[in-house]
N, C-alpha and C positions, 0 to 999 in steps of 0.2 A: 334866226339862230340854228343851224341844222342840230341832229342827234348829237351827244357826246360819246366821244370814244371809251371806252371799257376804262384806260387807266385815268382818263380825267375824270370819274364817276367816284363818291366818294368809299374810301375805301371798303366800309360795311357794307358796300351796294356790287360791288364786281365779285362776277362770279364766281372765280377762284378761290379770294377768300373767304366767300360766303359759304363756299364746299367746305372748307375747311374748320370752319368755326363751327357750323351747325350742322352739316352732311346734306349727301344728295338729295335727300328728303324736302330738306328747307327751297330747294331752286326749285324754277319756272322749268317746262321743258325746252323751251326757247334758249335758258340761261344755260343747261346742260350740253345742247347742242352749240352755243355760241363757244363754252368751254373746248369741244373736239374742232370747231375751224380754228381759233385763235385769233386770227385779223378780219377783217369784216372790210370796207369801200368805203371810200369817200362819200359822206352823208349816209350809212349806215354801218352800223358797227357789227361784232358777231353776231350777238344776242339778238338784234333787228333782223339780219340775214335767217336767224333761226328761226325767228318770229314768221316770217314771210315764207320760208319752206314748210313749215306746217298747216300755215291758209292754205299755199297752192299747194298741197296734195288734199287737202280737206281735214286731216288731224294727224297723230304722230303716228297711228298705225297705216295712213296711207303711206306717210313718208318712208316707212322701215320697208314697204312693201316697193318704194321705187326702186329701179336698175340701175345700176352703177353710169349707164351712159343719162340717163333721166338725172342724176344726182350731178354728175360732171358739167352740164349744162347750163346748172343753175349760177346764176352770177355770184363771184365771191367765194365758188368753191371749185370748183377744179376737180381734175382725176385723182390728185393725191387725198383729198381732205373727203370725196367720196369713194375713197376706200377708207380711209378712218372712219367712215360714219358705217360703212357699210359691217367693216367689223364691231364695231360697237354694237350694232344689231344684232351680228351675229352671237356674239358673248351673253347677250339677256336670253337668248334662245337655250342655248346651250346651260346659260345658270338655272335656267326654268327646268331643263331635264335633270342636270346634277340634285337638285332641292328637294328631289322625288325621293331618293333613297330607297331605302328599304319600309316606305309606306305603303300601305294596300292600295292600289289604285279602284275605288269601290263608288267610286262616286263623278259623275261630268265637271263639276268643278274642278278636279283633280289634273282629269281627262284636258281641262281649259288650260291650266297653269303648267300642264308639261308642253303643249304643242302650240296653246292659243297663238302667242306673240312668233313662232316660228310661222304660222301657216296664217298668220293676218298679212305675212309680207307676198304671199303669193298672187299671181293672179289669174291662176287655174284652177278647178278644184282639183281637188288629190287628195286619192283615197289610201288610206292606210290601217296597217293592220298593228296594234299594239299586241302583243304575247304576254303571257300571264302565267305564274305558276301555280301551285294550289293554295297558295297565302297570297293570291291576286296581287305579286308583287311582280315590277315589270322584268322582263326578261328582256326583251329588244323589240324595236319598231321599223316595219316596215313599208315604204311603199309599192303599191299594190299596181295601182294606174294613176293619169295625170290625165283630164278631161272632163266635161261635166258627167256627170255621175249617168251611167241607164245600166240595164241587165249585161249590154254588152261587156262594157266596160268591166263590170263587175262581178265577173265569172264567180262562180262558189270555187271552181277548182282552185284558180288564180287566190284566194283571199285564203283558203284552207293550207294550202301548199307551205306555207311557213310555218304554221302550228302544229301539222305534220310533220314536217321536219327537224322543229327543234323540242318536241316532243312538250308541247304547252299543255297546259291545264285548261286555259281559257281564253279566249278573246275579246276584245274591243271592235269594233270597225271606227274609225274616225274620217271626216272628210270635213273641207271648207265649204262656205259660201262666198266667193270673193265679194259678192255686195253687202257683205257684211248683217244680213239678215238669216240668220239659223233656221226658221221655219222650214220644215220638209215639204217637198215636192212629193207628186204620186210618184215618179222614180224612186225616189228615196224610200218611201212606204214598200214599195213592192221589191228593192232590193234585199230590204230588211226582214220581209217576210220569208221571204225566199229562202232567205240566207238562216233564218231561225230553223226552216222544217230541215236543212237538210245538215245543219250541224247538230242537230238533234239524230238525226240518221248514222252520223260519222262520230256520234257520242265525242262531242266537243263542245264545250261550252261556251255559246255565246253569251257573255255577259251584258254587253250593250252594244248600241251605234250611237256615235256623238257627234253630231254636225257641229262645227266653231263657226262662229259669226266675230262681230266686232260687238264692243261696249254700247249701248243706246241709253239712254232713259225709258225707262217703266220695262224693260226685259230683261233676261240674263244673255248673254250674249253666246250661248251655247242651248243646244236642245236634246234632251234624251229620251231615246224611243223605250230606253228601261223604266224611268222615271214617269212616260207617258202611260205607260201600263203595256205595252206593242210585245215587249218582248218578255 
């Protein structure tokens, strides 16, 4: 006997009814995905497909990084459902940014909350500048470069231009490691030290450089040069 269809499950175990009764926190990742997919395939209901998708991409973060083309190729998904999934991941990223509000961005954990979900989806390294006002509140975020971080891509002129243009009091550099490991490379350290020197000359506060990775047992999903005492 194959897996039960969702409508064949006891009512309290059906994802939509479970969410309505207990909230999204009571559902597993695969159940939430199942609600978005709505329908499954012969031999696999929507929750089963959600579980298989997470396994295929290694994690929920890996699934969120998948392109529309990759999602659409999954049996039981297709182009329309792929767009719905991408939209859901996009809304999650925007909600994280909105939740920051007027809170001072003075810790790497807040930077991870702001950009972690979005940047975990990227297959390449993205270098971004977060501009802050005198109370360390978010002014705006701009991408400076896309590709492996090195001294050429991370030219101080390109990094400082948004800060000068928008009259920012301070800035935070942020980039992601698609591998998921936020440990800094030698290039990361060189770029950070160079920027610290130049920002001091330009009289702009270089508040931190944060590397974003993925959650893993035994380590935080980010690395802060400020917390490490480099800045």
